[in-house]
C-alpha positions as CSV (number, residue, x, y, z in Angstrom):
1,M,74.8,131.9,93.5
2,I,77.1,130.2,91.0
3,Y,75.1,127.3,89.6
4,S,77.6,125.7,87.2
5,L,81.0,126.3,85.5
6,R,82.2,125.5,82.0
7,G,85.9,126.2,81.3
8,E,89.4,124.8,81.1
9,I,90.9,122.7,83.9
10,I,94.1,124.4,84.9
11,D,94.9,122.4,88.1
12,K,93.6,119.2,89.7
13,S,94.5,117.8,93.1
14,P,93.3,114.8,95.2
15,D,90.5,117.0,96.7
16,A,89.9,119.9,94.4
17,V,89.9,121.2,90.8
18,V,90.6,124.7,89.4
19,I,88.5,125.6,86.4
20,E,89.3,128.8,84.5
21,C,86.3,130.6,83.1
22,A,86.7,133.9,81.2
23,G,90.2,134.4,82.7
24,V,89.1,133.7,86.3
25,G,90.2,130.5,88.0
26,Y,87.6,129.0,90.3
27,R,88.9,126.5,92.9
28,C,86.2,123.9,93.7
29,S,86.5,121.2,96.3
30,A,85.1,117.9,95.0
31,S,84.6,114.3,95.9
32,L,86.8,111.5,94.5
33,N,83.9,110.3,92.5
34,T,83.6,113.7,90.7
35,L,87.3,114.1,90.3
36,S,87.6,110.6,88.7
37,R,85.1,111.6,86.1
38,L,86.8,114.9,85.1
39,P,89.7,115.0,82.6
40,S,93.1,116.0,83.9
41,S,93.1,119.0,81.5
42,G,91.0,120.6,78.8
43,E,87.4,121.8,78.8
44,T,84.9,120.5,81.4
45,F,81.5,121.3,82.9
46,V,80.5,120.9,86.5
47,Y,77.5,121.8,88.7
48,T,78.5,123.8,91.7
49,Y,77.4,124.7,95.2
50,M,78.6,127.9,96.8
51,L,78.8,127.9,100.6
52,V,79.0,131.4,102.1
53,R,80.0,131.9,105.7
54,E,81.1,134.9,107.7
55,D,84.8,134.2,107.3
56,S,84.9,132.3,104.0
57,V,83.3,131.5,100.7
58,E,83.7,127.9,99.3
59,L,82.8,126.4,96.0
60,F,82.1,122.7,95.5
61,A,82.0,120.9,92.2
62,F,79.8,118.0,91.1
63,A,79.9,115.9,88.0
64,D,76.1,115.5,88.0
65,T,73.0,116.9,89.7
66,R,72.3,113.6,91.7
67,E,75.6,114.0,93.6
68,L,74.8,117.7,94.1
69,Q,71.4,116.7,95.6
70,C,73.1,114.2,97.9
71,F,75.5,116.9,99.1
72,K,72.7,119.3,99.9
73,L,70.9,116.6,101.8
74,L,74.0,115.7,103.8
75,I,74.8,119.3,104.8
76,S,71.2,119.7,105.9
77,V,71.9,117.1,108.7
78,S,72.8,118.7,112.0
79,G,76.5,118.1,112.7
80,V,77.5,117.3,109.1
81,G,79.7,119.9,107.5
82,P,80.8,120.1,103.8
83,K,84.0,118.2,104.4
84,S,82.2,115.3,105.9
85,A,79.6,115.4,103.1
86,I,82.4,115.3,100.5
87,S,84.1,112.5,102.4
88,V,80.8,110.4,102.3
89,L,80.4,111.1,98.5
90,S,84.0,110.1,97.9
91,D,83.2,106.8,99.4
92,M,79.9,106.1,97.7
93,N,78.0,107.3,94.6
94,A,74.5,108.6,94.6
95,D,73.0,105.1,94.1
96,K,74.9,103.7,97.1
97,F,74.1,106.7,99.2
98,S,70.3,106.3,98.6
99,L,70.5,102.6,99.3
100,A,72.5,103.0,102.5
101,V,70.0,105.6,103.9
102,A,67.0,103.5,102.9
103,A,68.6,100.3,104.4
104,G,69.8,102.1,107.6
105,D,73.3,101.0,106.9
106,V,75.4,102.7,109.5
107,K,78.5,100.7,108.5
108,A,78.5,102.2,105.0
109,F,78.6,105.7,106.3
110,T,81.3,105.1,109.0
111,K,83.7,104.0,106.2
112,A,83.9,107.7,105.2
113,Q,86.7,109.6,106.9
114,G,85.5,111.8,109.8
115,V,82.1,110.1,110.1
116,G,81.5,108.2,113.4
117,A,78.6,105.9,114.3
118,K,76.6,108.7,116.0
119,T,76.8,110.9,112.9
120,A,76.0,108.0,110.6
121,Q,72.9,107.3,112.7
122,R,71.9,110.9,112.5
123,I,72.3,111.0,108.7
124,I,70.0,108.0,108.4
125,L,67.4,109.2,110.9
126,E,67.2,112.7,109.3
127,L,67.3,111.7,105.7
128,K,65.2,108.5,105.7
129,D,62.0,110.4,104.9
130,K,63.7,112.8,102.4
131,I,65.1,110.1,100.2
132,S,62.3,109.2,97.9
133,K,61.3,105.5,97.4
134,D,61.5,106.2,93.6
135,S,65.2,107.0,93.8
136,V,65.9,103.9,95.9
137,A,64.0,101.8,93.4
138,V,66.0,103.3,90.5
139,S,69.2,102.6,92.4
140,I,68.2,99.0,93.0
141,S,67.1,98.3,89.5
142,G,70.2,100.1,88.1
143,T,72.4,97.9,90.2
144,A,70.4,94.8,89.5
145,S,71.1,95.1,85.8
146,A,74.8,95.1,86.4
147,V,74.8,92.1,88.7
148,P,73.5,88.8,87.2
149,I,71.3,87.3,89.9
150,S,67.9,85.8,90.4
151,A,64.8,87.9,89.9
152,G,62.3,89.1,92.5
153,N,62.8,90.6,96.0
154,T,65.7,88.3,96.8
155,G,67.6,89.3,93.7
156,E,67.0,93.0,94.2
157,A,68.1,92.7,97.9
158,I,71.3,90.9,96.8
159,A,72.0,93.5,94.1
160,A,71.5,96.3,96.7
161,L,73.9,94.7,99.1
162,A,76.5,94.2,96.3
163,A,76.1,98.0,95.5
164,L,77.0,98.7,99.2
165,G,80.3,96.9,98.8
166,Y,79.5,93.3,99.9
167,S,80.6,90.4,97.7
168,Q,77.8,88.6,95.9
169,T,78.5,85.5,98.0
170,E,78.2,87.4,101.3
171,A,75.0,89.1,100.2
172,A,73.4,85.9,98.8
173,S,74.4,84.0,102.0
174,A,72.8,86.6,104.3
175,V,69.6,87.0,102.2
176,A,69.2,83.2,101.9
177,K,68.6,83.0,105.7
178,L,65.6,85.4,105.5
179,D,62.0,84.8,104.7
180,P,61.6,85.2,100.9
181,S,58.2,86.8,101.4
182,L,59.8,89.9,103.0
183,S,59.9,93.2,101.2
184,V,63.2,94.3,99.5
185,N,63.8,96.9,102.3
186,D,63.2,94.4,105.1
187,M,65.5,91.9,103.4
188,I,68.2,94.5,103.1
189,K,67.8,95.5,106.7
190,G,67.9,91.9,107.9
191,A,70.9,91.0,105.8
192,L,72.8,94.1,107.0
193,K,72.2,93.0,110.6
194,A,73.4,89.5,109.8
195,L,76.5,90.8,107.9
196,S,77.5,93.2,110.7
197,V,77.7,90.3,113.2
198,M,79.8,88.1,110.8
């Protein structure tokens, strides 16, 4: 199993990168998030995942271990192949992915090309218990520091919704209608339901 690659980028396309290591060029499919973090040329380092099938061997590149972990979780879901997984990770980073699963946000997943509502529901259902509460808390607190909002559960819920792509105004408006004593997760779920009807 190829765990990582360090070498020169010799080609970069909208969906893949070719990295030359010791005279051998490795073509790796990658998400838009990873590709945007890699230089157009010169030396680079990526974590990889090698998928071996009867008729093919594919290599996937990731800028960090968190995205690699999200990819592994996604392809563990029945009906989700590597292309769909890369599509999801092109549309959202690891933080947004964790928040979307924890909040049960079907809409966030259906934005990805090739992911329908049924597949999105399956992703949430199968991964909800696998996504640790710690990683969601880190995602929320990391987002909260980037968005200047009020403290407490309300503030964290608004920050989480902002990370999922809603404007701060939309998020604040949806959360304001909820009971402030609710947990962050319940606030996010309630706000997402309200926003999906808007």
